[in-house]
TITI-339037 format. One record per atom (N, C-alpha, C): residue in three letters; atom name; x, y, z. Coordinates in steps of 0.2 Angstrom, whole numbers, always signed. Layout:
N
ALA, CA, X, Y, Z
...
REM end
This chain:
234
UNK, N, -177, +510, -2
UNK, CA, -175, +505, +3
UNK, C, -172, +500, +0
UNK, N, -166, +497, +1
UNK, CA, -163, +492, -1
UNK, C, -164, +486, +3
UNK, N, -164, +480, +1
UNK, CA, -164, +473, +5
UNK, C, -159, +469, +3
UNK, N, -155, +466, +8
UNK, CA, -150, +461, +7
UNK, C, -153, +454, +7
UNK, N, -152, +451, +1
UNK, CA, -154, +443, +1
UNK, C, -149, +439, +3
UNK, N, -148, +435, +8
UNK, CA, -142, +431, +10
UNK, C, -143, +424, +8
UNK, N, -139, +421, +3
UNK, CA, -140, +415, +1
UNK, C, -135, +411, +5
UNK, N, -137, +404, +8
UNK, CA, -134, +401, +13
UNK, C, -133, +394, +10
UNK, N, -130, +390, +14
UNK, CA, -129, +383, +12
UNK, C, -135, +379, +15
UNK, N, -135, +372, +16
UNK, CA, -141, +368, +17
UNK, C, -142, +369, +24
UNK, N, -138, +371, +29
UNK, CA, -139, +370, +35
UNK, C, -142, +377, +38
UNK, N, -149, +378, +35
UNK, CA, -152, +384, +37
UNK, C, -152, +385, +44
UNK, N, -154, +381, +49
UNK, CA, -154, +383, +56
UNK, C, -148, +386, +59
UNK, N, -142, +382, +57
UNK, CA, -135, +385, +59
UNK, C, -135, +393, +56
UNK, N, -135, +394, +50
UNK, CA, -135, +400, +47
UNK, C, -139, +405, +51
UNK, N, -145, +403, +53
UNK, CA, -150, +408, +56
UNK, C, -147, +410, +62
UNK, N, -144, +404, +66
UNK, CA, -141, +406, +73
UNK, C, -135, +411, +72
UNK, N, -132, +411, +67
UNK, CA, -125, +415, +67
UNK, C, -127, +422, +65
UNK, N, -133, +423, +62
UNK, CA, -135, +430, +61
UNK, C, -141, +433, +64
UNK, N, -145, +429, +68
UNK, CA, -151, +431, +71
UNK, C, -151, +437, +75
UNK, N, -145, +437, +79
UNK, CA, -144, +444, +83
UNK, C, -144, +450, +79
UNK, N, -142, +450, +73
UNK, CA, -141, +456, +68
UNK, C, -147, +457, +65
UNK, N, -151, +452, +63
UNK, CA, -157, +453, +59
UNK, C, -163, +453, +63
UNK, N, -168, +457, +62
UNK, CA, -174, +457, +66
UNK, C, -180, +454, +61
UNK, N, -180, +456, +55
UNK, CA, -186, +453, +50
UNK, C, -182, +450, +45
UNK, N, -183, +443, +45
UNK, CA, -179, +438, +41
UNK, C, -183, +435, +35
UNK, N, -180, +434, +29
UNK, CA, -184, +431, +24
UNK, C, -179, +426, +21
UNK, N, -181, +420, +20
UNK, CA, -176, +414, +16
UNK, C, -179, +414, +9
UNK, N, -175, +413, +5
UNK, CA, -177, +411, -2
UNK, C, -175, +404, -4
UNK, N, -179, +401, -8
UNK, CA, -177, +394, -11
UNK, C, -178, +394, -18
UNK, N, -175, +390, -21
UNK, CA, -175, +389, -28
UNK, C, -178, +382, -30
UNK, N, -180, +378, -25
UNK, CA, -183, +372, -26
UNK, C, -190, +371, -21
UNK, N, -195, +369, -26
UNK, CA, -202, +369, -22
UNK, C, -201, +364, -17
UNK, N, -198, +358, -17
UNK, CA, -199, +354, -12
UNK, C, -194, +355, -6
UNK, N, -188, +358, -7
UNK, CA, -184, +360, -2
UNK, C, -188, +366, +2
UNK, N, -191, +371, -1
UNK, CA, -194, +376, +2
UNK, C, -200, +373, +7
UNK, N, -204, +369, +4
UNK, CA, -209, +366, +9
UNK, C, -206, +362, +14
UNK, N, -201, +358, +13
UNK, CA, -197, +354, +19
UNK, C, -195, +360, +24
UNK, N, -191, +365, +22
UNK, CA, -188, +370, +26
UNK, C, -194, +374, +30
UNK, N, -199, +375, +26
UNK, CA, -205, +381, +29
UNK, C, -209, +376, +35
UNK, N, -208, +369, +34
UNK, CA, -211, +366, +39
UNK, C, -205, +363, +45
UNK, N, -200, +364, +44
UNK, CA, -195, +363, +49
UNK, C, -196, +365, +56
UNK, N, -196, +362, +61
UNK, CA, -199, +364, +68
UNK, C, -194, +368, +71
UNK, N, -187, +367, +70
UNK, CA, -181, +371, +72
UNK, C, -181, +378, +69
UNK, N, -183, +379, +63
UNK, CA, -182, +385, +60
UNK, C, -188, +389, +61
UNK, N, -194, +386, +62
UNK, CA, -200, +390, +64
UNK, C, -199, +392, +71
UNK, N, -195, +389, +76
UNK, CA, -194, +390, +82
UNK, C, -189, +396, +83
UNK, N, -184, +396, +79
UNK, CA, -179, +401, +79
UNK, C, -182, +407, +76
UNK, N, -186, +407, +71
UNK, CA, -187, +413, +67
UNK, C, -195, +412, +65
UNK, N, -199, +413, +70
UNK, CA, -206, +412, +70
UNK, C, -210, +416, +65
UNK, N, -206, +423, +64
UNK, CA, -210, +428, +59
UNK, C, -206, +427, +51
UNK, N, -202, +422, +51
UNK, CA, -199, +421, +44
UNK, C, -203, +422, +38
UNK, N, -201, +425, +33
UNK, CA, -204, +426, +26
UNK, C, -201, +422, +21
UNK, N, -204, +417, +18
UNK, CA, -201, +413, +12
UNK, C, -202, +417, +5
UNK, N, -197, +417, +1
UNK, CA, -198, +419, -5
UNK, C, -195, +413, -9
UNK, N, -199, +412, -14
UNK, CA, -198, +407, -19
UNK, C, -194, +411, -26
UNK, N, -188, +408, -29
UNK, CA, -185, +411, -33
UNK, C, -182, +407, -39
UNK, N, -185, +401, -39
UNK, CA, -183, +396, -43
UNK, C, -189, +396, -49
UNK, N, -188, +393, -55
UNK, CA, -192, +392, -60
UNK, C, -198, +388, -58
UNK, N, -204, +390, -58
UNK, CA, -210, +387, -55
UNK, C, -215, +384, -61
UNK, N, -216, +378, -60
UNK, CA, -220, +375, -65
UNK, C, -227, +375, -63
UNK, N, -232, +376, -66
UNK, CA, -239, +376, -65
UNK, C, -241, +370, -60
UNK, N, -239, +364, -62
UNK, CA, -241, +359, -58
UNK, C, -238, +358, -50
UNK, N, -233, +363, -49
UNK, CA, -230, +363, -42
UNK, C, -233, +368, -39
UNK, N, -237, +373, -41
UNK, CA, -240, +379, -38
UNK, C, -244, +377, -32
UNK, N, -249, +372, -32
UNK, CA, -252, +370, -25
UNK, C, -248, +368, -20
UNK, N, -243, +364, -22
UNK, CA, -238, +361, -17
UNK, C, -234, +367, -13
UNK, N, -232, +372, -17
UNK, CA, -228, +378, -15
UNK, C, -232, +381, -10
UNK, N, -238, +383, -12
UNK, CA, -243, +387, -8
UNK, C, -244, +384, -1
UNK, N, -243, +378, -1
UNK, CA, -245, +375, +6
UNK, C, -239, +377, +11
UNK, N, -234, +380, +9
UNK, CA, -229, +382, +14
UNK, C, -231, +387, +19
UNK, N, -229, +385, +25
UNK, CA, -231, +392, +30
UNK, C, -226, +397, +29
UNK, N, -229, +403, +30
UNK, CA, -225, +409, +30
UNK, C, -223, +411, +22
UNK, N, -226, +407, +18
UNK, CA, -223, +410, +11
UNK, C, -225, +417, +10
UNK, N, -221, +421, +7
UNK, CA, -222, +428, +6
UNK, C, -222, +431, +0
UNK, N, -218, +427, -4
UNK, CA, -217, +430, -11
UNK, C, -215, +425, -16
UNK, N, -217, +425, -22
UNK, CA, -215, +422, -28
UNK, C, -211, +427, -32
UNK, N, -205, +426, -34
UNK, CA, -202, +431, -37
UNK, C, -200, +429, -45
UNK, N, -203, +423, -47
UNK, CA, -201, +421, -53
UNK, C, -209, +420, -58
UNK, N, -213, +424, -57
UNK, CA, -219, +424, -62
UNK, C, -216, +426, -69
UNK, N, -217, +422, -73
UNK, CA, -215, +422, -80
UNK, C, -221, +422, -86
UNK, N, -227, +421, -84
UNK, CA, -232, +420, -89
UNK, C, -239, +420, -86
UNK, N, -243, +422, -91
UNK, CA, -251, +423, -88
UNK, C, -253, +416, -85
UNK, N, -252, +411, -88
UNK, CA, -254, +404, -86
UNK, C, -252, +403, -78
UNK, N, -246, +404, -77
UNK, CA, -243, +403, -70
UNK, C, -247, +409, -65
UNK, N, -247, +415, -68
UNK, CA, -250, +420, -64
UNK, C, -258, +417, -61
UNK, N, -261, +415, -66
UNK, CA, -268, +413, -66
UNK, C, -269, +406, -60
UNK, N, -263, +402, -61
UNK, CA, -264, +396, -57
UNK, C, -262, +398, -50
UNK, N, -257, +403, -49
UNK, CA, -256, +405, -43
UNK, C, -262, +408, -39
UNK, N, -266, +413, -44
UNK, CA, -273, +416, -42
UNK, C, -277, +411, -39
UNK, N, -278, +405, -43
UNK, CA, -283, +400, -43
UNK, C, -282, +397, -35
UNK, N, -276, +395, -34
UNK, CA, -275, +392, -27
UNK, C, -275, +397, -21
UNK, N, -271, +402, -22
UNK, CA, -269, +408, -17
UNK, C, -276, +410, -14
UNK, N, -281, +411, -19
UNK, CA, -288, +414, -18
UNK, C, -292, +410, -12
UNK, N, -289, +405, -11
UNK, CA, -292, +400, -7
UNK, C, -289, +401, +0
UNK, N, -284, +404, +1
UNK, CA, -280, +405, +7
UNK, C, -283, +412, +10
UNK, N, -289, +412, +12
UNK, CA, -293, +418, +13
UNK, C, -289, +421, +20
UNK, N, -286, +418, +24
UNK, CA, -284, +421, +30
UNK, C, -276, +423, +30
UNK, N, -273, +423, +24
UNK, CA, -266, +424, +22
UNK, C, -264, +431, +19
UNK, N, -269, +435, +17
UNK, CA, -268, +441, +14
UNK, C, -265, +439, +6
UNK, N, -264, +445, +3
UNK, CA, -261, +444, -4
UNK, C, -254, +442, -4
UNK, N, -253, +438, -10
UNK, CA, -246, +435, -10
UNK, C, -242, +440, -15
UNK, N, -237, +442, -12
UNK, CA, -233, +447, -17
UNK, C, -229, +443, -22
UNK, N, -228, +446, -28
UNK, CA, -225, +443, -33
UNK, C, -221, +447, -38
UNK, N, -216, +445, -39
UNK, CA, -212, +449, -45
UNK, C, -213, +446, -51
UNK, N, -212, +449, -57
UNK, CA, -212, +447, -64
UNK, C, -205, +447, -66
UNK, N, -203, +441, -68
UNK, CA, -196, +440, -70
UNK, C, -195, +441, -77
UNK, N, -190, +445, -78
UNK, CA, -189, +446, -86
UNK, C, -183, +443, -87
UNK, N, -182, +441, -94
UNK, CA, -176, +438, -97
UNK, C, -173, +444, -101
UNK, N, -169, +447, -97
UNK, CA, -167, +454, -100
UNK, C, -161, +452, -105
UNK, N, -158, +446, -105
UNK, CA, -152, +445, -109
UNK, C, -154, +440, -115
UNK, N, -160, +438, -116
UNK, CA, -162, +434, -121
UNK, C, -160, +428, -121
UNK, N, -156, +425, -116
UNK, CA, -153, +419, -117
UNK, C, -158, +413, -116
UNK, N, -158, +408, -120
UNK, CA, -163, +403, -121
UNK, C, -163, +399, -114
UNK, N, -157, +398, -110
UNK, CA, -157, +394, -105
UNK, C, -160, +397, -99
UNK, N, -162, +403, -100
UNK, CA, -165, +408, -94
UNK, C, -172, +408, -95
UNK, N, -176, +408, -88
UNK, CA, -183, +409, -88
UNK, C, -183, +417, -88
UNK, N, -190, +418, -89
UNK, CA, -193, +425, -89
UNK, C, -195, +427, -95
UNK, N, -200, +433, -94
UNK, CA, -204, +435, -100
UNK, C, -200, +440, -103
UNK, N, -200, +440, -110
UNK, CA, -196, +445, -114
UNK, C, -198, +453, -112
UNK, N, -194, +457, -111
UNK, CA, -195, +464, -108
UNK, C, -201, +467, -112
UNK, N, -202, +466, -119
UNK, CA, -207, +469, -122
UNK, C, -214, +466, -120
UNK, N, -214, +460, -117
UNK, CA, -221, +458, -114
UNK, C, -222, +458, -107
UNK, N, -218, +462, -104
UNK, CA, -219, +463, -97
UNK, C, -225, +467, -95
UNK, N, -227, +472, -98
UNK, CA, -234, +477, -96
UNK, C, -239, +472, -97
UNK, N, -239, +468, -103
UNK, CA, -245, +463, -104
UNK, C, -247, +459, -98
UNK, N, -241, +456, -95
UNK, CA, -241, +451, -90
UNK, C, -244, +456, -83
UNK, N, -240, +461, -82
UNK, CA, -243, +465, -76
UNK, C, -250, +467, -76
UNK, N, -252, +469, -82
UNK, CA, -259, +471, -83
UNK, C, -263, +464, -81
UNK, N, -261, +459, -83
UNK, CA, -265, +452, -82
UNK, C, -266, +451, -74
UNK, N, -261, +453, -71
UNK, CA, -260, +452, -63
UNK, C, -265, +458, -60
UNK, N, -265, +463, -63
UNK, CA, -270, +468, -60
UNK, C, -277, +467, -62
UNK, N, -279, +464, -69
UNK, CA, -286, +463, -70
UNK, C, -289, +457, -67
UNK, N, -284, +452, -67
UNK, CA, -287, +445, -66
UNK, C, -284, +442, -59
UNK, N, -280, +445, -57
UNK, CA, -277, +441, -50
UNK, C, -277, +445, -44
UNK, N, -283, +446, -41
UNK, CA, -284, +451, -35
UNK, C, -281, +448, -29
UNK, N, -279, +442, -29
UNK, CA, -276, +439, -23
UNK, C, -269, +440, -23
UNK, N, -266, +442, -29
UNK, CA, -259, +443, -29
UNK, C, -257, +450, -29
UNK, N, -252, +452, -26
UNK, CA, -250, +459, -26
UNK, C, -242, +460, -30
UNK, N, -244, +463, -35
UNK, CA, -237, +465, -40
UNK, C, -233, +469, -36
UNK, N, -226, +466, -35
UNK, CA, -222, +470, -31
UNK, C, -216, +473, -35
UNK, N, -215, +471, -40
UNK, CA, -208, +472, -44
UNK, C, -207, +468, -50
UNK, N, -201, +469, -52
UNK, CA, -198, +466, -57
UNK, C, -191, +463, -55
UNK, N, -189, +457, -58
UNK, CA, -183, +453, -57
UNK, C, -180, +451, -62
UNK, N, -173, +450, -62
UNK, CA, -169, +447, -67
UNK, C, -163, +445, -65
UNK, N, -160, +439, -68
UNK, CA, -154, +437, -67
UNK, C, -149, +440, -72
UNK, N, -145, +443, -71
UNK, CA, -139, +446, -74
UNK, C, -134, +441, -77
UNK, N, -131, +443, -83
UNK, CA, -126, +439, -86
UNK, C, -120, +438, -81
UNK, N, -119, +432, -79
UNK, CA, -113, +432, -73
UNK, C, -106, +433, -75
UNK, N, -105, +433, -81
UNK, CA, -98, +433, -83
UNK, C, -97, +441, -86
UNK, N, -102, +446, -85
UNK, CA, -102, +452, -88
UNK, C, -95, +456, -84
UNK, N, -91, +459, -88
UNK, CA, -85, +463, -85
UNK, C, -87, +470, -84
UNK, N, -87, +471, -78
UNK, CA, -89, +478, -76
UNK, C, -85, +483, -79
UNK, N, -79, +482, -80
UNK, CA, -74, +486, -83
UNK, C, -75, +488, -89
UNK, N, -80, +485, -93
UNK, CA, -82, +486, -99
UNK, C, -88, +491, -100
UNK, N, -91, +492, -94
UNK, CA, -97, +497, -92
UNK, C, -102, +493, -89
UNK, N, -107, +497, -87
UNK, CA, -113, +494, -84
UNK, C, -116, +488, -86
UNK, N, -118, +484, -83
UNK, CA, -122, +478, -84
UNK, C, -128, +479, -88
UNK, N, -128, +477, -95
UNK, CA, -133, +479, -98
UNK, C, -141, +476, -97
UNK, N, -140, +470, -93
UNK, CA, -146, +467, -90
UNK, C, -149, +471, -85
UNK, N, -144, +475, -80
UNK, CA, -148, +479, -75
UNK, C, -150, +485, -79
UNK, N, -147, +487, -83
UNK, CA, -150, +494, -86
UNK, C, -156, +492, -90
UNK, N, -157, +486, -93
UNK, CA, -163, +485, -96
UNK, C, -169, +484, -92
UNK, N, -168, +482, -85
UNK, CA, -173, +481, -80
UNK, C, -175, +487, -78
UNK, N, -170, +492, -77
UNK, CA, -172, +499, -75
UNK, C, -176, +503, -80
UNK, N, -174, +502, -86
UNK, CA, -179, +504, -92
UNK, C, -186, +502, -92
UNK, N, -186, +495, -90
UNK, CA, -192, +491, -91
UNK, C, -197, +494, -86
UNK, N, -194, +495, -80
UNK, CA, -198, +498, -74
UNK, C, -200, +505, -76
UNK, N, -196, +509, -79
UNK, CA, -199, +516, -81
UNK, C, -204, +516, -85
UNK, N, -203, +512, -90
UNK, CA, -209, +511, -97
UNK, C, -214, +509, -93
UNK, N, -214, +503, -89
UNK, CA, -220, +500, -86
UNK, C, -224, +504, -82
UNK, N, -221, +508, -78
UNK, CA, -223, +514, -74
UNK, C, -228, +518, -77
UNK, N, -225, +522, -83
UNK, CA, -228, +526, -88
UNK, C, -235, +523, -91
UNK, N, -233, +517, -93
UNK, CA, -238, +513, -97
UNK, C, -244, +512, -93
UNK, N, -243, +509, -86
UNK, CA, -249, +507, -81
UNK, C, -250, +512, -77
UNK, N, -247, +518, -77
UNK, CA, -248, +523, -72
UNK, C, -247, +521, -64
UNK, N, -242, +518, -64
UNK, CA, -239, +516, -57
UNK, C, -234, +520, -54
UNK, N, -234, +520, -47
UNK, CA, -229, +524, -44
UNK, C, -223, +521, -44
UNK, N, -217, +523, -47
UNK, CA, -210, +520, -49
UNK, C, -207, +518, -42
UNK, N, -209, +521, -36
UNK, CA, -205, +520, -30
UNK, C, -209, +514, -26
UNK, N, -214, +512, -29
UNK, CA, -217, +506, -27
UNK, C, -216, +500, -31
UNK, N, -212, +500, -36
UNK, CA, -210, +494, -40
UNK, C, -203, +492, -39
UNK, N, -202, +486, -35
UNK, CA, -195, +485, -33
UNK, C, -191, +482, -39
UNK, N, -184, +482, -38
UNK, CA, -181, +479, -43
UNK, C, -176, +474, -39
UNK, N, -176, +468, -41
UNK, CA, -173, +463, -39
UNK, C, -167, +461, -44
UNK, N, -160, +463, -42
UNK, CA, -155, +461, -46
UNK, C, -148, +462, -43
UNK, N, -144, +458, -44
UNK, CA, -137, +459, -41
UNK, C, -136, +453, -36
UNK, N, -129, +450, -36
UNK, CA, -127, +445, -32
UNK, C, -121, +447, -28
UNK, N, -117, +442, -26
UNK, CA, -111, +443, -22
UNK, C, -106, +447, -27
UNK, N, -105, +444, -32
UNK, CA, -100, +447, -37
UNK, C, -101, +454, -40
UNK, N, -108, +457, -40
UNK, CA, -109, +462, -43
UNK, C, -114, +467, -39
UNK, N, -116, +465, -33
UNK, CA, -121, +469, -29
UNK, C, -120, +476, -28
UNK, N, -113, +478, -28
UNK, CA, -112, +486, -26
UNK, C, -114, +490, -33
UNK, N, -113, +486, -39
UNK, CA, -114, +489, -45
UNK, C, -122, +489, -46
UNK, N, -125, +483, -44
UNK, CA, -133, +483, -45
UNK, C, -136, +488, -40
UNK, N, -134, +490, -35
UNK, CA, -136, +496, -31
UNK, C, -135, +502, -34
UNK, N, -129, +503, -37
UNK, CA, -128, +509, -40
UNK, C, -133, +511, -46
UNK, N, -134, +505, -50
UNK, CA, -139, +506, -55
UNK, C, -147, +507, -53
UNK, N, -148, +505, -47
UNK, CA, -154, +505, -45
UNK, C, -158, +500, -41
UNK, N, -154, +494, -40
UNK, CA, -157, +488, -37
UNK, C, -160, +490, -30
UNK, N, -166, +487, -29
UNK, CA, -168, +487, -21
UNK, C, -168, +482, -18
UNK, N, -166, +476, -22
UNK, CA, -165, +469, -18
UNK, C, -159, +466, -22
UNK, N, -154, +464, -17
UNK, CA, -149, +461, -19
UNK, C, -148, +454, -15
UNK, N, -146, +449, -19
UNK, CA, -145, +443, -17
UNK, C, -137, +441, -15
UNK, N, -135, +441, -9
UNK, CA, -128, +439, -8
UNK, C, -127, +433, -3
UNK, N, -122, +429, -4
UNK, CA, -121, +424, +0
UNK, C, -114, +423, +3
UNK, N, -109, +422, -2
UNK, CA, -101, +421, -1
UNK, C, -99, +427, +2
UNK, N, -102, +433, +1
UNK, CA, -99, +439, +4
UNK, C, -100, +440, +12
UNK, N, -105, +436, +14
UNK, CA, -107, +435, +20
UNK, C, -105, +429, +24
UNK, N, -106, +423, +21
UNK, CA, -105, +417, +23
UNK, C, -99, +414, +22
UNK, N, -96, +417, +17
UNK, CA, -89, +413, +13
UNK, C, -91, +409, +8
UNK, N, -86, +405, +6
UNK, CA, -88, +400, +0
UNK, C, -93, +395, +2
UNK, N, -97, +394, -3
UNK, CA, -102, +388, -1
UNK, C, -99, +381, -3
UNK, N, -96, +378, +3
UNK, CA, -94, +371, +0
UNK, C, -87, +371, -2
UNK, N, -85, +365, -3
UNK, CA, -77, +363, -5
UNK, C, -77, +363, -13
UNK, N, -72, +363, -16
UNK, CA, -72, +362, -23
UNK, C, -73, +356, -24
UNK, N, -72, +351, -21
UNK, CA, -73, +344, -21
UNK, C, -81, +342, -22
UNK, N, -84, +346, -17
UNK, CA, -91, +345, -17
UNK, C, -94, +348, -24
UNK, N, -92, +354, -26
UNK, CA, -94, +356, -32
UNK, C, -93, +353, -38
UNK, N, -87, +350, -38
UNK, CA, -85, +346, -44
UNK, C, -89, +338, -43
UNK, N, -92, +337, -38
UNK, CA, -95, +331, -37
UNK, C, -103, +332, -39
UNK, N, -104, +338, -40
UNK, CA, -111, +341, -42
UNK, C, -115, +340, -36
UNK, N, -113, +342, -30
UNK, CA, -117, +341, -25
UNK, C, -122, +346, -25
UNK, N, -128, +344, -22
UNK, CA, -134, +348, -22
UNK, C, -133, +353, -17
UNK, N, -135, +360, -19
UNK, CA, -134, +365, -15
UNK, C, -141, +370, -16
UNK, N, -144, +371, -10
UNK, CA, -150, +375, -11
UNK, C, -149, +383, -9
UNK, N, -153, +387, -12
UNK, CA, -152, +394, -11
UNK, C, -158, +396, -7
UNK, N, -155, +400, -2
UNK, CA, -159, +403, +3
UNK, C, -157, +410, +4
UNK, N, -161, +413, +7
UNK, CA, -160, +420, +8
UNK, C, -163, +422, +15
UNK, N, -160, +429, +17
UNK, CA, -164, +432, +23
UNK, C, -163, +440, +19
UNK, N, -168, +443, +21
UNK, CA, -169, +450, +20
UNK, C, -168, +455, +25
UNK, N, -164, +460, +24
UNK, CA, -163, +464, +29
UNK, C, -164, +472, +26
UNK, N, -167, +477, +29
UNK, CA, -167, +483, +27
UNK, C, -161, +486, +29
UNK, N, -158, +489, +24
UNK, CA, -152, +493, +26
UNK, C, -153, +500, +29
REM end
């Protein structure tokens, strides 16, 4: 099963209205803790999409965990990249006894770029084992990576995507996991078709659905843009 992750502009309520009739179960993603908390408490959003499920997709500092977990309808944290962060999530989410398990992805830095978050691929199994052994309130759901944006597909498959696929295979063998139950989050508007062909189960698209996000002037002025998403089973 593939899921479409739709990245929208700041006007979440307007975006919801434009697609709500075509989407039955929606999830929105945010890359900022404060913005997710604010939007998760927004009365209009909660009214228009009461069963919305929020995903957090930004780098998460341990001191922001408690604030993030206060968000209504928080469904998943996609960027767990250390045992320390996993333990902090467990510490606070274990107190949310009526909310079920919190789904998490382990984020991998498949490109090895210093400016990207994520655990090195060779350390992924250790982090996943930590989740299983020490974080009973968290539900390991899959792996996530941000591929190199400037990769030329004419030169061949994106090596970041191929790396994530291999990591899942190795992880499932090492930890005796059902590979069909370990999701892969990779691919955006410019390469989502390729990501699906490689094996992605979750793609994040925005401009393909909603058009360009803001004017060139706004982008050149460094206007703040938030990342949100909705999830739809294909």
